C-alpha positions in Angstrom: -14.5 16.3 -7.1 -16.4 13.8 -9.2 -19.8 12.9 -8.0 -20.1 9.6 -6.1 -21.1 6.5 -7.8 -23.9 4.3 -6.4 -23.4 0.5 -6.4 -25.2 -2.4 -4.9 -23.5 -5.3 -3.2 -24.2 -8.1 -0.7 -22.6 -8.9 2.7 -22.9 -11.9 5.0 -25.4 -11.4 7.7 -22.8 -11.6 10.4 -20.6 -8.9 8.7 -23.7 -6.7 8.2 -24.6 -7.1 11.8 -21.1 -6.0 12.9 -21.2 -3.1 10.5 -24.6 -1.9 11.8 -23.4 -2.1 15.4 -20.1 -0.4 14.6 -21.6 2.6 12.8 -24.2 3.0 15.6 -21.5 2.9 18.3 -19.1 5.3 16.4 -21.8 7.6 15.0 -20.5 7.3 11.4 -21.9 6.2 8.2 -21.5 2.8 6.5 -20.2 4.6 3.5 -17.3 6.1 5.5 -16.4 2.7 7.0 -16.4 1.1 3.5 -14.4 3.9 2.0 -11.8 3.8 4.7 -11.6 0.0 4.4 -11.1 0.2 0.7 -8.5 2.9 1.0 -6.5 0.8 3.5 -6.9 -2.3 1.2 -5.6 -0.3 -1.7 -2.5 0.8 0.3 -1.9 -2.8 1.4 -2.2 -4.0 -2.2 0.3 -1.4 -3.4 2.7 -2.4 -0.7 2.3 -6.1 -1.8 2.9 -5.2 -5.4 6.1 -3.2 -4.5 7.4 -6.0 -2.3 6.8 -8.5 -5.2 8.6 -6.1 -7.6 11.6 -5.7 -5.2 11.7 -9.4 -4.7 12.0 -9.9 -8.5 14.6 -7.2 -8.8 16.6 -8.8 -6.0 17.2 -11.8 -8.2 18.0 -9.8 -11.3 21.8 -9.9 -11.9 21.9 -6.8 -14.0 20.0 -4.8 -11.4 22.4 -6.1 -8.7 25.4 -5.1 -10.7 24.0 -1.6 -11.2 23.3 -1.3 -7.5 26.8 -2.5 -6.6 28.5 -0.1 -9.0 26.5 2.7 -7.6 27.4 1.7 -4.1 31.1 1.8 -5.1 30.7 5.4 -6.4 28.9 6.4 -3.2 31.7 5.0 -1.1 34.3 6.9 -3.2 32.3 10.1 -2.6 32.2 9.4 1.2 36.0 8.8 1.2 36.7 12.1 -0.6 34.1 14.2 1.3 36.3 15.6 4.0 39.4 16.3 1.9 
C-alpha cells in the first residue's frame, strides 16, 4: 500500500462542529469519516457517469439496431433450446 498523503483543507464551522461531535460519539477518526465519504462520493459519481453514458447510448440508432439484432438471436436460441 502506498503511504498516505497529507493535505490541508477548510470546512465550514457548522460542518466541523458536526464532524467533531460525530467522531466523538462513534469513537472513530475524522480521517475515516472523510475517506468513507469520498469513497461513497466516488461510487455515486461513477453511477452518474454510467447513467449518462447509457442515456446517450439509448438514443444511438446504431446501438439500438445492434441490441435488437442480438435480442432476435437470443429469442431464436430460446425457441430452439428444448428441441
